[in-house]
C-alpha positions, 0 to 999 in steps of 0.5 A: 338862444335864437341867434345861436340856432339861426347861426347853426342853421345857416352853417348847416345850410352852407355846408349842404350846398345852400339855398332852397334848391327851388327852380323856376317852373315853366310858364310861371306867372308869379310876380312881385305884384301878385305875390312878392309884395304881399308876402314881404308885407305879411311876414318880413316888414315887421322886423326888416322895416325897423332899420336894424336889418335890410329893408325889403320894401322894394323889388330892388331891395329884395333882388339885392338880397335874394340869396340870403332870403332864399337861404333863410325863408324859402322852400324848394327841392332841397329844404324847407327853410324856417329861420325867418321870420323869427317870431309872429305869423309864419308862412305856410310851406306852400308859401315858402315854396312859392317864394323859392320859385319866385326867387328862382325865376329872378323875382319878376 
């Protein structure tokens, strides 16, 4: 059932233009070291480090899949995406917005 909900959610996102719509704020200081590393360790690694999904254990891996991450977990001007994580602790809306902004800045 969760997979069906995820698929339907992704289809809806795709039909609406997709992504969080977040923008990179002028003067942003959010980096992998002061945000990204801990975000992924807290919310993503428990499933993505198990070998059945893309692993997000490096900045390069996150950048390579940033569009998918934005679609499923980030928040911004257009939406609050909550497809991920599927279970366990979940990020707050503020954390999801920060993720969207960080990805919009190119995930420095």
